[in-house]
N, C-alpha and C positions, 0 to 999 in steps of 0.2 A: 298493414298496422306492423311498427316497430318492434317486438322482443324487448321486453322489462329487463333491465340488468339483476344480476343476479348478488342481492346482500350479503353472501355467503363467500362470493369470491372474494379475492386479495385485492388493494389497487394496482392498476397496469403499472407494470415497470417502467422507466423515460426509455423513450425509443433515442438507440443510438446520438441522434442529431442532438441530442438533448444532455447529451452527458457534456459538462465543459467544467472539469474542475479547478480550473482557472476563477468561476465566478460561484463556484463549490457546491454545484450540480454533480453529483459522484452517481458512479452505476450503483445499482442497488444491489444490498446486502448478498452474499450466495447462503447464506444460512439463513436469511430468515425474510428474504426481500423487501426489505424497505429499504427505500431512498434514500434513509435520514442520516447524514456518517458525517462526522466533524474528521479534521488532519488531527493526522497523531504529530504535536512537535518535536517532541525527542523519545527515541530510544535505546536501547542498551547496546540491541548490534550497530544502529549506524549511528549514536549520537544524532546531532540536530540533522546530517544532511541526508544521509541514508533515507527519513520518511518523505524528503522533498524530491529528489530523484526518484523515487519509486509511487507516487502518488500515496502513501500507508495511510488511512484512513481508516475508522474504526468507528463501525455504527452504533447510534445511538439508543435501539433499540433494545439490541443483543450481545452490546460488547464485542461482535467477531469483528478484525482487524483487517483489511484487505486491501486490495488494490485498488483507486478511486477510478480511472481510467478504465478496467478490463474489468469489474468484480469480480477478479480471480484470486489466488493463494499468491503471498508474497512470501511463502516459507522457501522456494527455488533459489529465485532472486536474494533473499537473505541468504540465502547457506553460498552464495558466488561470491556473494558482495564480503561477508567476510571470511573467506578465504582466501579470496585475495587480497584483502585489509593485513592478515596474518601475513603472506607470503611479502608483500614488498616491505611492509616492518622488519623483519627480518634482514630481506635484504640490504635494507637500510640499516640496521644494526650492522649487520657484518660488514658492508662497508665501512664505516665509520669507525668500526673498531679497527679494520685495518691501513685505514688512514690513522690512526691515533699513533701503529707500532712501527709508520715508515719514521 
């Protein structure tokens, strides 16, 4: 006789092979465990490009934002992306100012 399922157990998380962000199948939320998420289209830190690069999604259950491929936080990636953007922007500004003074 097979054991009956526990009615208080959360639904099983999708297996890694079923995680396919291209089809809207995202990793489960690290906070609540629900796999129901929606892509984020725009953020202050990354505009339109950043969320697409890092598969940034928002959980429809608890509102947590995370990486839809890995199920982990994007905090460290966001920090590197932001600092890198500032460094590249400063470099471009300095080169442009030097070009104007020549």
